[in-house]
C-alpha positions in Angstrom: -12.7 25.7 7.6 -12.6 29.2 6.2 -15.2 30.3 3.5 -12.6 32.6 1.4 -9.2 32.1 0.3 -7.1 35.0 -0.2 -4.4 33.2 -2.4 -1.9 34.0 0.2 -1.6 37.7 -1.2 -2.7 40.6 -0.1 -10.6 34.9 1.4 -39.1 27.4 -2.7 -38.9 24.4 -0.3 -36.3 21.8 -1.1 -38.0 18.3 -2.7 -34.8 16.1 -2.6 -34.9 12.3 -2.5 -32.9 10.6 -0.1 -30.3 7.8 -1.7 -31.0 4.3 -1.4 -29.6 2.5 1.3 -26.0 2.7 1.6 -23.8 0.0 0.7 -20.7 -1.2 2.9 -17.9 1.5 2.5 -18.3 4.7 0.5 -20.6 5.2 -2.4 -19.5 6.4 -5.7 -20.1 9.5 -7.3 -22.6 8.0 -10.0 -24.5 6.8 -6.9 -25.2 10.2 -5.5 -28.1 12.5 -7.0 -27.2 15.1 -9.2 -28.6 17.6 -6.6 -26.5 17.0 -4.1 -23.2 17.3 -5.8 -21.7 20.7 -6.2 -21.8 21.9 -9.8 -18.6 23.2 -10.8 -19.9 24.6 -14.2 -20.6 27.6 -12.3 -16.9 28.4 -12.0 -15.7 26.7 -15.6 -18.2 25.2 -18.1 -15.6 22.6 -19.0 -11.9 21.7 -18.4 -11.0 23.2 -21.5 -12.3 26.5 -20.5 -10.6 26.0 -17.0 -7.3 25.6 -19.2 -8.0 28.6 -21.2 -8.0 30.6 -18.0 -5.0 29.1 -16.5 -3.1 30.1 -19.5 -4.8 33.7 -19.1 -3.3 33.9 -15.3 0.1 32.5 -16.8 0.3 35.1 -19.4 -0.8 37.9 -17.2 2.3 37.2 -15.0 4.2 38.2 -17.8 2.4 41.7 -18.4 2.4 42.3 -14.7 6.1 41.8 -14.4 6.7 44.7 -16.9 4.8 47.0 -14.4 8.2 46.9 -11.9 9.6 50.0 -11.3 6.4 52.2 -12.7 4.4 52.3 -9.6 5.9 55.4 -7.9 5.8 57.4 -11.3 2.0 59.0 -11.1 -1.0 58.3 -9.6 -2.5 56.6 -13.1 0.8 54.3 -12.8 -0.1 53.4 -9.1 -3.5 52.7 -10.2 -2.6 50.5 -13.0 -0.7 48.5 -10.9 -3.3 47.8 -8.1 -5.8 47.2 -10.6 -4.0 44.8 -12.5 -2.7 42.9 -9.5 -6.2 42.5 -8.3 -7.3 41.0 -11.5 -4.8 38.8 -11.7 -5.5 37.4 -8.4 -9.0 37.2 -9.0 -8.6 34.8 -12.1 -6.1 32.9 -10.1 -8.5 32.4 -7.4 -11.2 30.9 -9.6 -8.6 28.8 -11.2 -7.3 27.7 -7.9 -11.0 26.8 -7.1 -11.9 24.9 -9.6 -8.8 22.5 -9.8 -9.0 22.0 -5.5 -12.7 21.1 -5.8 -12.7 18.8 -8.6 -9.5 17.1 -7.2 -11.4 16.9 -3.5 -14.0 15.0 -5.7 -11.9 11.8 -5.9 -8.3 12.5 -4.7 -7.0 9.1 -6.1 -7.1 10.5 -9.9 -4.1 11.3 -11.2 -5.4 14.0 -13.9 -7.4 16.0 -10.9 -4.0 15.5 -8.7 -1.9 16.9 -11.7 -4.4 20.0 -12.3 -3.9 20.2 -8.8 -0.3 20.5 -8.6 -0.2 22.7 -11.8 -2.1 25.1 -10.1 -0.2 25.2 -6.8 3.0 25.6 -9.0 1.0 28.7 -11.0 0.5 29.9 -7.6 3.9 30.0 -6.8 5.0 31.8 -10.3 2.4 34.5 -9.3 3.8 35.0 -5.8 7.2 35.5 -7.6 6.4 37.7 -10.1 4.3 40.1 -7.6 6.7 39.7 -4.8 8.3 42.9 -5.7 5.2 44.8 -5.4 4.7 45.7 -1.8 8.7 46.5 -1.3 7.8 48.8 -4.5 4.8 50.7 -2.6 7.3 51.1 0.5 9.9 53.0 -1.5 7.3 55.7 -2.4 7.0 58.8 -0.2 4.5 57.7 1.8 3.0 61.6 1.5 2.9 61.0 -2.2 0.7 57.9 -2.0 -1.5 59.6 0.5 -2.1 62.7 -1.8 -3.2 60.1 -4.9 -5.5 58.5 -2.4 -7.2 61.4 -1.6 -7.2 63.1 -5.3 -8.7 60.1 -6.6 -12.2 58.6 -5.7 -11.0 55.0 -7.4 -7.6 54.8 -5.4 -9.1 56.2 -2.0 -10.8 52.6 -1.5 -7.1 51.5 -1.0 -6.6 53.5 2.3 -6.7 50.8 4.6 -4.7 48.5 2.6 -2.1 50.7 2.2 -2.3 51.7 6.1 -1.9 48.1 6.7 1.1 47.6 4.0 2.7 50.8 5.8 2.3 48.6 9.1 4.5 45.8 8.0 7.1 47.6 6.8 9.6 46.3 9.5 8.9 42.9 8.2 9.0 43.5 4.4 11.9 42.7 2.7 14.0 43.8 -0.7 12.9 43.3 -3.6 15.0 40.4 -4.3 14.6 38.8 -0.7 10.7 38.8 -1.6 11.2 37.3 -5.1 13.3 34.3 -3.1 10.4 33.6 -0.5 8.3 33.6 -2.9 10.1 31.2 -5.6 10.3 28.8 -2.3 6.5 28.6 -2.2 6.4 25.1 -3.8 8.3 24.0 -1.1 7.2 25.3 1.8 3.5 23.8 1.0 5.1 20.4 0.7 4.7 19.3 4.0 1.1 19.8 4.3 0.5 18.9 0.6 2.2 15.6 1.4 0.2 15.1 4.7 -3.1 15.5 3.1 -2.4 13.3 0.2 -1.0 10.4 2.4 -3.6 10.4 4.6 -6.1 10.8 2.1 -5.5 8.1 -0.5 -2.7 6.1 1.0 -2.9 5.6 4.7 -4.7 2.5 5.3 -7.0 1.6 7.5 -8.3 -1.9 8.9 -11.6 -3.6 8.6 -13.6 -3.7 11.7 -17.4 -5.0 12.5 -20.2 -2.8 13.0 -22.6 -3.1 15.4 -24.1 -6.0 13.5 -21.0 -7.5 13.4 -20.4 -6.9 9.8 -17.2 -6.3 8.4 -16.9 -2.7 7.4 -14.0 -0.6 5.6 -12.4 2.1 8.5 -12.4 5.5 7.0 -11.3 8.8 7.7 -15.2 10.1 6.9 -16.3 7.0 8.3 -14.6 7.1 11.8 -16.8 9.8 12.8 -19.9 7.5 12.5 -18.3 4.5 14.6 -16.8 7.0 17.3 -20.7 7.9 18.0 -21.7 4.3 18.1 -23.8 3.3 21.5 -21.6 -0.2 21.1 -18.4 0.5 23.0 -16.6 -2.4 21.1 -17.6 -0.3 17.8 -16.6 2.8 18.7 -13.0 1.1 20.7 -12.5 -0.7 17.9 -12.6 2.5 15.5 -10.7 4.5 17.8 -7.8 2.0 18.0 -8.1 1.1 14.6 -7.6 4.9 13.3 -5.2 6.1 15.6 -2.8 2.9 15.3 -2.8 3.3 11.7 -1.3 6.5 12.4 0.9 5.7 15.1 2.3 2.8 12.4 3.2 5.5 10.7 4.0 8.1 13.1 8.1 8.6 12.1 7.1 9.5 8.6 4.2 11.9 9.6 6.6 13.3 12.4 8.7 14.3 9.7 6.3 16.1 7.9 4.8 18.0 10.4 8.3 19.1 11.7 9.2 20.2 8.4 6.0 21.8 8.4 6.9 23.4 11.6 10.5 24.4 10.4 8.7 26.4 7.4 7.5 28.7 9.6 10.7 29.6 11.9 12.3 30.0 8.7 9.6 32.4 7.2 9.8 34.4 10.8 13.2 34.5 11.1 13.6 35.8 7.5 10.9 38.2 8.2 12.3 39.3 11.5 9.7 38.5 13.9 10.8 37.5 16.8 8.9 33.8 16.8 6.6 31.8 14.4 3.4 32.9 16.5 4.5 36.2 16.3 4.8 36.1 12.4 1.4 33.9 12.0 -0.5 36.6 14.0 1.0 39.8 12.2 -0.4 39.4 9.2 -4.0 39.7 10.7 -2.6 42.5 13.5 -3.2 40.1 16.2 -1.6 40.3 19.4 0.3 37.7 20.4 -1.5 38.2 24.0 -4.5 37.6 22.3 -3.7 33.7 21.4 -1.8 33.3 24.9 -4.9 35.1 26.8 -6.8 32.1 25.4 -4.8 29.4 26.1 -3.7 30.6 30.0 -7.9 31.2 30.5 -8.9 27.8 29.1 -6.1 26.1 30.8 -6.9 27.7 33.9 -10.4 26.3 34.0 -9.6 22.9 33.0 -11.3 21.8 36.2 -14.6 22.4 34.6 -13.7 19.7 32.1 -12.4 17.5 34.7 -15.8 17.9 36.6 -17.8 16.6 32.7 -15.2 14.1 32.4 -16.3 12.7 35.7 -19.9 12.9 35.3 -20.0 11.5 32.2 -18.4 8.1 33.8 -21.0 8.0 36.4 -23.9 8.5 34.2 -22.8 6.2 31.7 -22.1 3.9 34.5 -18.5 3.2 33.7 -15.5 1.8 35.4 -13.0 3.5 33.5 -13.5 6.2 30.9 -11.6 6.4 27.8 -11.5 9.0 24.9 -13.4 7.1 22.9 -16.4 7.1 25.2 -16.7 10.9 24.9 -18.5 11.2 21.8 -21.3 9.0 22.3 -24.5 10.2 23.8 -24.4 9.7 27.7 -28.2 8.9 27.7 -29.7 5.9 25.9 -31.9 7.4 23.6 -33.0 5.6 19.9 -30.6 6.4 17.3 -32.7 8.8 14.8 -31.4 9.2 11.4 -32.2 12.9 10.1 -32.8 13.2 6.3 -30.7 15.8 4.8 -33.8 17.4 3.7 -35.2 17.5 7.0 -31.8 19.0 8.3 -32.3 21.8 5.8 -35.6 22.9 6.1 -34.9 22.9 9.9 -31.6 25.1 10.1 -33.8 27.7 7.6 -36.8 27.8 10.2 -34.4 28.0 13.0 -32.1 31.3 11.5 -35.3 32.9 10.8 -34.4 35.8 13.9 -31.2 36.5 11.4 -33.7 38.4 9.0 -35.2 37.7 5.5 -32.0 38.4 3.2 -29.8 36.5 5.2 -32.7 33.4 5.3 -33.6 33.8 1.5 -29.9 33.7 0.7 -29.2 30.6 2.7 -32.1 29.1 1.1 -31.1 30.0 -2.4 -27.9 28.1 -1.3 -29.3 25.0 -0.5 -31.2 24.8 -3.4 -28.9 25.7 -6.2 -26.1 23.3 -5.8 -23.5 24.8 -3.6 -23.2 22.0 -1.5 -21.4 18.2 -2.3 -23.4 16.5 0.2 -22.3 12.8 1.1 -19.1 10.7 1.3 -18.1 9.1 -1.6 -14.9 6.9 -2.5 -11.6 9.0 -2.4 -13.5 12.3 -1.5 -11.7 14.2 1.0 -12.7 13.9 4.3 -14.3 16.3 6.9 -16.1 19.7 5.8 -15.3 22.9 4.7 -16.6 25.9 2.5 -14.3 27.1 -0.2 -15.0 30.2 -2.6 -13.8 32.7 -4.8 -14.8 36.7 -5.0 -16.1 35.9 -8.5 -18.2 32.6 -7.4 -20.5 31.8 -5.0 -19.1 29.7 -2.1 -18.9 26.1 -2.2 -19.8 23.8 0.7 -17.9 20.1 0.9 -19.8 17.8 3.4 -20.0 14.5 4.2 -23.4 14.1 5.6 -24.5 11.0 7.9 -27.7 11.9 9.3 -26.7 12.4 12.9 -27.4 15.4 14.8 -23.9 16.6 14.8 -24.2 16.2 10.7 -27.0 19.0 10.8 -25.3 21.2 13.0 -22.1 21.0 10.6 -24.2 21.7 7.7 -25.8 24.8 9.5 -21.9 26.0 10.7 -20.5 25.7 7.1 -23.5 27.6 5.3 -22.6 30.0 8.0 -19.1 30.2 6.2 -21.0 30.7 2.8 -23.4 33.6 4.4 -20.1 35.5 5.6 -18.6 35.3 2.2 -21.8 35.8 -0.1 -22.4 39.0 2.1 -18.4 40.0 2.1 -18.2 39.4 -1.5 -21.6 41.5 -2.5 -20.6 44.3 0.1 -16.8 44.7 -0.5 -14.5 45.9 -3.3 -12.0 42.8 -4.4 -9.5 44.5 -2.0 -11.3 43.9 1.1 -13.2 40.5 -0.3 -12.1 37.9 2.0 -11.5 38.1 5.9 -9.1 37.2 8.0 -8.8 33.6 9.7 -9.5 35.2 13.5 -12.9 36.5 12.3 -13.8 33.1 10.0 -15.5 30.6 12.2 -17.7 33.5 14.0 -20.3 33.6 11.3 -20.7 29.7 11.4 -20.7 29.3 15.5 -23.7 31.9 15.3 -25.6 29.9 13.3 -24.6 26.7 15.8 -25.9 28.7 18.7 -28.8 29.9 17.0 -29.8 26.2 16.2 -29.2 24.6 19.4 -31.3 27.4 20.8 -34.4 26.5 18.5 -33.8 22.8 18.7 -34.3 23.1 22.5 -37.3 25.3 22.4 -38.9 22.8 20.0 -38.0 19.6 22.1 -40.8 17.1 22.6 -39.2 15.5 25.7 -37.0 15.7 28.4 -34.8 13.0 26.8 -34.3 14.9 23.8 -33.5 18.1 25.9 -31.2 16.1 27.4 -30.0 15.0 24.1 -29.6 18.9 22.9 -28.1 20.2 26.2 -25.4 17.2 25.8 -25.1 19.0 21.9 -24.2 22.1 23.3 -21.8 21.1 26.2 -20.1 19.3 23.4 -19.9 22.1 21.2 -17.9 24.1 23.5 -16.0 20.9 24.8 -14.8 20.2 21.6 -14.4 23.7 20.0 -13.1 25.5 23.0 -11.3 23.2 25.1 -10.2 20.8 22.7 -9.3 23.3 20.1 -7.8 25.8 22.8 -5.7 22.2 23.8 -4.7 21.7 20.0 -3.6 25.8 19.9 -1.6 24.9 23.1 0.1 22.3 21.3 0.7 24.2 18.4 2.6 26.6 20.4 4.8 24.2 22.5 5.7 22.3 19.4 7.0 25.7 17.8 8.8 26.7 20.9 10.4 23.5 21.2 11.8 23.8 17.5 13.0 27.4 17.5 15.0 26.4 21.0 16.4 23.6 18.7 15.0 20.4 20.0 13.9 18.0 17.3 10.5 17.1 16.8 10.4 13.2 16.6 7.1 11.1 16.9 8.0 10.3 20.5 8.5 14.2 21.2 5.0 14.8 19.9 3.1 12.3 21.2 4.7 13.1 24.7 3.9 16.8 24.5 0.3 15.9 23.5 -0.4 13.3 26.1 0.8 16.0 28.8 -1.6 18.3 27.3 -4.6 16.0 27.3 -3.8 14.8 30.8 -4.2 18.3 32.3 -7.3 19.2 30.2 -9.2 16.2 30.5 -8.0 15.2 34.1 -7.2 12.2 36.7 -10.3 10.1 35.7 -9.0 10.0 31.6 -7.4 7.0 30.8 -4.9 7.7 28.6 -4.6 4.6 26.1 -1.2 4.0 24.6 -2.6 4.9 21.1 -4.4 7.7 21.7 -1.6 10.4 21.7 -1.1 9.6 18.0 -4.0 12.0 17.6 -1.4 14.8 17.1 -0.2 13.0 14.2 -3.4 13.2 12.3 -4.7 16.8 13.0 -4.9 18.3 9.7 -5.4 21.7 11.0 -1.7 21.9 12.5 -0.8 22.6 8.7 -2.5 25.7 8.7 -0.1 27.9 10.5 -1.9 28.9 14.4 -5.1 28.5 13.0 -7.1 26.4 15.4 -7.0 29.1 18.2 -9.3 30.9 16.0 -12.0 27.8 16.8 -12.0 28.5 20.0 -11.9 32.5 20.2 -14.8 32.5 17.5 -16.8 29.9 19.4 -16.5 32.6 22.5 -17.5 35.3 20.0 -20.1 34.0 18.6 -21.9 32.5 21.9 -21.8 36.2 22.5 -23.5 37.5 19.9 -26.0 34.1 19.4 -26.9 34.7 22.9 -27.6 38.6 22.2 -29.9 37.5 19.1 -31.7 35.3 20.8 -32.6 37.5 24.0 -33.6 40.0 21.3 -31.0 42.8 22.1 -31.5 45.9 19.9 -29.1 46.3 17.2 -27.7 42.4 17.9 -28.8 41.2 14.0 -27.9 44.6 12.6 -24.2 44.3 13.9 -23.8 40.7 12.6 -25.1 41.5 9.3 -22.3 45.0 9.7 -19.8 42.2 10.7 -20.6 39.8 7.8 -20.8 42.6 5.2 -17.2 44.1 6.3 -14.6 41.5 4.9 -11.1 42.9 5.3 -11.8 46.6 5.5 -10.9 46.9 9.0 -8.2 44.7 11.3 -9.8 41.8 12.3 -10.7 42.9 15.9 -11.8 46.0 14.7 -14.6 44.3 12.3 -15.5 42.1 15.3 -16.5 45.2 17.2 -19.0 45.7 14.7 -20.8 43.1 16.3 -20.2 44.1 20.0 -17.5 42.1 20.9 -14.0 42.9 22.3 -11.6 39.6 22.2 -8.8 42.0 23.5 -10.1 41.3 27.1 -10.5 37.6 28.7 -14.4 38.4 29.4 -16.0 36.5 26.5 -13.7 33.6 27.0 -14.2 33.8 30.9 -18.7 33.9 30.3 -17.9 31.0 28.2 -16.5 29.2 30.6 -19.6 30.2 33.2 -21.8 29.2 30.5 -20.2 25.2 30.4 -20.8 24.9 33.9 -24.2 26.3 34.0 -25.3 23.8 31.0 -23.7 21.1 33.1 -25.5 22.2 36.3 -28.6 22.1 33.7 -27.8 18.3 32.2 -27.5 17.1 35.7 -30.7 18.7 37.5 -32.5 17.4 34.0 -30.7 13.8 34.3 -31.7 13.1 37.9 -35.6 14.1 37.6 -35.6 11.6 34.5 -33.8 9.4 36.2 -36.2 9.8 39.5 -39.0 9.1 37.2 -37.7 5.8 35.9 -37.0 4.5 39.3 
């Protein structure tokens, strides 16, 4: 998840004791060592302080509204408007961050849920009272604004921001129309909010038996532990338990997703875009062709994924292969639990090529309670990094001790470093970054970590496991996320054409894509297509494609750093520090990558085949020794 939030406007060695053996099911927060829980007092030292800041934002909305009609009077009036807008958003970000993080600690607590609801309503109010701002800027003579920017060094910093506003003029509405869209904020956010609340606190998952035959409660976070089980019965039961739970509520969840898609269509039409996709990419100035080029290039290379599925089936000696067979290691190795502090030290060592400034900042983050490490009862599932301009980044993890969990920690800390260097290098107006760039820094960390682990491997078996992890990285982040992106594109096109999005139609579209991407050897279980109902990123409005484009860009950057290419690290640091001071494609070019061409994607497709070749050759060598 991205490290910054833009509020929808204008982003010493650790001495850590591992917890005692976990009871069945998630732990409670009081069972977790304090140093493994984030410290929200760095945002506000109490709920009362948060309340005071909430009231400050609420009062500031009234003061800001008084500026309406004054922006064009003089350079000073113009600067006052920009300054007060930035300060309003800056404080609101912190208010929202505290409410969101505390809510995600335990999503069943009504007081935290109520605080989160209040802050979202406040966000709608902030949007309403600032909705006139951009239309009023567009009504001012551009030459007048240009003169003000040239004459006042404090205004000059807004040059790119003003250029960006002028670029969006055809899609900026009248003052009244912008106000109406802002007033609808709570309504348009409802489907995603309902989905999150329903699936995290009310959707019931079955009890299943673990590998020891012990009854355990399936949960969203725990699912990922079971799906990696070497016991096929366990992973099958987890897979069916998870997806049948969603299938059992398919009509309700399909209505949420359909309503969410309709909000995109409504906004696209209101802002005079040709499609929801164009509207979603218009903000960050990403050409639609970049999105479609990704989908076309990866889809046309699906034969490489078909090869992978067949290889996995043969190596695992399966009569037939199912989706629940894709995550368990293909080779039989002893399960090793990676203690969190060991994972941290490995990450710090692996990323030393990025330089002292990067690694020292990284270590500070690990040591200073930026991170909520372990799964706890009713905690939000998954992993993310979230921060405000005035705070350090915060990481939510559900660390379980797997290799994947270690990589996830490195990934999310990549987001954190991106946020840290951006907010310490850019003024507030450019203190976030586009979603198109958000996954690059995080994935560079994974690329470099994987290379380090492969070099340090003590056996061929360990190398096989690490090669598989790299293969899986491309499968899940490029192939799978592109499949998600194609699904998202298709269901928007279907709805835009007037076709109803029902549970049946959504599952049918998804099933067809799974068949195309994974090939004829993959068995399509009856409940598997319900996966399309449980992906939270479908509520992020054409976000998932950035995982795939970012992985391709990050692979390019990471491999050049590993190879010691001159300027590669310097380019990455420029990228990390640029924020939104340039358009996303131009920011990425600072790191030496051009995503307007298919080459980074094609190179990643070739790398996938190379990794398959290496894995097969090494596996045959190991197998020959054993026989």
